[in-house]
N, C-alpha and C positions, 0 to 999 in steps of 0.2 A: 733319427738317430739319437742315440742317450749317450753320455758320457758318465762312468762310473767315477765319482771323485772321493769314494772313500767313504762315503755315507751310508748308512745300515738300511735305508728304504730303496735303495737302487732296483729298479726291474730290469735287470738282464734281457729278460725276451720282450721287452718294451710293448707289456701285453697291454697295459691300461691305455699305452700312447695309441696304438694299434686302434684301441675301443674308442676312446675320442676323435681320430679321424674320420672311423667308420659312422660314429655320431653326426660329425659336422659334415658327410656325406662324401667324403673320400674315397680312395681304394686303395690301400698301402699294398706296394709293388715289392719293396724290400726294407729291410731292417738291419742295421749297423751299431754296434756297441762297442767299445774302446775305454781303458784305463788313462786315467791321468792324475798327476799330482795336485793339479790345479789347472783350470781355463788359460788356454791361451790369451793373450791381451788382446792381439789382434784379430784372431779366427776359430777362437773359443779351442777349436780341436788340433789346432797346426796345421801348416802347410802339406806336410806329407799325408794325414788324414784327410784334410778338405780336398785334395786329389783324387784319392780312393773314391772318396763319396761323388764325384763330379763324375767320373768314369763308371761308375754304378748306377747312377742316374739317367745318365745317356743310353748307357746297355739298356737298363729295365724301362725306357721309354717314360723316366718320371716326368711330370709337370712341377713339383714343386718339392721342397726339403724340410723336413719339420725337426725339430729336437725338441727331447723332452726336457730340456731345462730351459729357462730364462735367459734370453741374450740383451746384450746390452745394446742399445742403436747404433755404437761402430761396429760391435761383431757382426750386426746382422746386416748393414752395411757391407763391411769386407767381404763378406759371406756370399753377399747375393752378385757383387763384382767379382769375385773368385770362382762362381759356379757358373755364372750368367744366366740364372734364374731365381723365381722367388725362394727366399727362406723365412721361415716363419717359428716360432718357439711355442712352449706349452702353453704361455700365457694367451697369445693370443688367438690359437686354437680353442681355447676356456671359452675366451669372450666372443669366438665366434658362434660358438655352440649357444651361449645363453642368449645371443641378438637372435638365432632362429628359433628359439624355445619361447621366449618371452611372450606371454597373452595379454596380463591385463597391464593398466596405463602404469602403475606404480612400476611393475619389473621391466618394461620398456624404457622408462626414466632410468631406472637403476642401471641399466644394461649400458644405455648410451652415454649416463656419467662416465662410469669404468673405461668405456672404449675411448673416449675423447680423452680420460688424463691418459690414458696408454700412446694414443696417436700422438700427441703435445709434444711425448718426448723421442720421436719418429720422423719428426718433419724435414730432419736433415736428409735422408735418404729419399725422400717424397720428389723435393724440389730441387736437386742438385743440378738439372738441367737448365735451371732458368736464371736470367741476367736481373740485373738491377732496373725497376722499372724507372721511365724518365720522370723528372720533375712535373709537377701540375704548371698551369696557366701561368706567365709571366717569369717562370724560372727558364732560362736561356741556359741548358745542355745541362744541369745541376743534376746529379744522382738524385735520385727519388729513393722512396722505401722500398727495401730489399721485398720480393716476392713472398719470401720464407717469414719475414716479420708479419705482413698481412695475413698471412693461415695462420700464424701464433696468436694473432689478437683475435681473428674470428674465433678459434678454438677456446680461447680465453672467456671470450664473449657467450659462447654454447655452454661450457661448462658454468658459469656463472647463475645462467639462465636456469639450467638443469637443475644445479643444485638448489634454487631457490624455490622450484615448482616442487623437488623432493622435501622440502622443510616444510610445506605443506600439507604435503601426503603424512608427512610423521605428525605432524598436529592432530590431523584426523583418526592417527592408527592411537595417538596418546588419548585421544577423547575417548575413542572406543575403549579402551583397557579400563579409561577410569570409572565406565557405566557398569563393566564387568566386575570391576571392585566394588563399586556400588551395591551389585548385586548379590556380590559374597559368592561370586562363580569362582571355584576350583578349575585353573587354568591348567590345563596339559599339554604341552608341544612336543611331538615329534622329530628327533633328531637321528643322524646317522651317515655314514657314508654314501655317497652316491651308488645308486644300484644296490641298496639294502634291502629293498622291496618297503618301503616307509608308506608309499603311496596305495599298495596292496592291502595293506594292513590298515591304514586308513579306511579305505572303502569297507573292510571287511568287518572292521568297529561299528562305522556310525551308518553302511548303507548308502556311502554316497557314490558318485561316478567321477573323483577324480581322475585323471589320465594316470595311466599307470603302464608302464613296458618294459621289457626288461634292455634297458638301454642306459647308458650314463646320462643323470638331468632329463630323466622323460618330464619332468615338472619343474618350474622356477616359482612359480606364482603360491603366497600362503592361501591354504584354504582352512576355515575354520568352520565346525560343526558342533552341534550339542551331541555328548555322548552320556544316556542314560545310564546307569549304574542300577541294578537290582540289591535288594538288600543280601547279604551273604545265607540269610534263613531260605531264597528263592521263594518266598511264600505268597510272591507278589503283594505284599503288605505293605511296600513301601520304599521307597529307592531317592537318588537325587541325580541331577544331571550336573556334568561338566562340560566345560569347555574343552574342543580338542582341535589342535592348529597343524597341518600339513605343513614343513618346513621346507626349503631348498636343501638338497646332499650339499655333503661338504666332499671333496677332494685333498688328494697330495698338492702340496705347493699352489692350494688356492689363490690366485692372484689378490695384494694386498688391495689395490684396487676395488675389487668386486667384493670384499668383506666391509670396507667402507662404505662402497655405494650403495649395499643391499641390509646398512645398518637397520634400517627402517623395519625390515623384513625379519632381519634376524634377530630385532629387539624381542619379539615374541617369546624367543628360546629364553633370552635374559629374563624377562617378567613372570613367567610361568611358573607354577607351584611345583609343577614336577614334571621333568623329561624322558621320555619313551625314547631311550636309546636305541635304536634297530641295526643289529648289526647281521651279515652275512654270514652265518654259521658255516657254510658250505664253500666260500672263499679261505685258501688255506693263508691268505696273507690276513686276516681280520685282525689279528693283535697289533697289527704296525695300524690298521684302518680304524680299532678303537681308540690308539694313542694319537691319531691327526684330527679326531674328531674332539678328543679333550682338548687338543690343543687350541682347535678354534673354538672350543667352547669358552676357554680362560679368555681368548683375545677379545670377544665380543661380552664378557660379564655375566657369564654363566655359569663360569667353574664351578661354583658352590651351591647351583639347584641340585636337589636331591634327583637321584634317576631311578628306574625303572629298567634292566636291560632285558631286551628282546632277542634273542637269538635265534633270526629268522632261516626260513630254507631248510629245516629240518629234515624236509620229503626228498633234498638232493641230497642228503647225506648215506654214504654206505652204512648196510646193515650195522657190521661191529663199531661205527660211530654214532648210535645213536644214543640218546643221553638214557640212563637209568630213571631220572627222576625228572618230569618237567618243569619242576620247582627247587631254586636251588639257591646258594647268595655265591658272589662274581667280585673278587675286588679288583677296584678302579681307584687308582694312585692311593693305596692304602686305604682306602674306604670298601665295607663290605657293603655292595647293594644288592637287593633282591634281582633275580634273573628268572628268566621264564623262557623254556624252548619251544617254538610255534613254529607252525607253517600257513602263513596269510592265503597260500593256494589252495592248501586243503582243509583248513579250520582246525588242527590239529594244536593242542595248546592253547586256543585264542578262549575255550571256557574256563582255563587256569589264570590266565591274563586278566580276565574280566572279575576274577576273584581276589588276584593282586590289587587290582585298581582299588577296588571297593574298600579293603584292607587299609591299605594307604590314605586313601582320601579320610574316611572315617579316623583314624589316628592325628590326622592332621587337624582336620574338622570334623570333630564330632557334632552329630545334628542337635539342633537346637531342643533342651528336653521341652514338654509341653507343660503349660502354666499351670499352678496348682490351682481349682476351682476354690472362689473367695468362699469362707465359711458363711453357713446361713444364721442368719440375725432371726430372733426368734419377733413376732409380730404380736401386738396386742390383737385381740378381739372385740 
């Protein structure tokens, strides 16, 4: 279910919501979109449209209703009562996918923190059937603590413990970054909209085996490898190594709780010397996706980090859409940035990408010149 509130990025076909649902293991059976000037305070879509959605859900045998926008706790509770079935929003769907995909200890902690923060606002709809507990020993018939208050306190305690554990992880990452800085390692982070081909490009560049698939949020955990860049002359006379990190993908309306929770991971992008901004050139909505990535980069403090754009998946472009030159310039927020057209799958453009990386790294950190030999001093015979 999608509601067009007049925003330019509205997905009338609900294509991305359908992809998110499939990624979470669901099978979409129907899609409904409507226009409103503002959300309905009680049901988000109004009673008439809610009745229509309920009838369609019963007709198609749907077991759950998904909204492409974020719902308030009251709207979600009212919709579930009206529909007589579970109702979830885009935020919960993304949290579910992240919970399924997190593999590392850090990733699981980050998702758990975001999930707990989300659930802490939804307790009112989870425990409506519970009465007050009776008082403890020595209390005669006095009202005790509400179950909802007990659960809220338990969640608050879990949030506190999880946040403390993430602080330790953040310290470990900071230590690793300081070690790289002491080694004067040039740091490159791969960023981009989800399913733009970041992990495939990462694997192609460093011959790694990071999980990559044609789906949203195929990987959540940051992976860092050393990338050796040959000198521009290609004569094998020298080169240098840089660190290359593959980070979590961005998406429209990425929940703020996830951005906060993944701060330790996203800090890799904020502390990088260069961002490799991967764009799915075959996606007709890639200009909006670029804008969304830029918004998140500013939010995490990485908006001023230099970028090299990689317009990926050119093998999926029609012949008349193929670029004339594989390397050119592209304007992002008023700044001209280098751009390389490539295909991580076929390898097209990867040599040009490596040459651009060599050029950028050399300009930013030229290799130290060898020290001149000390002059010979005459010795007396």
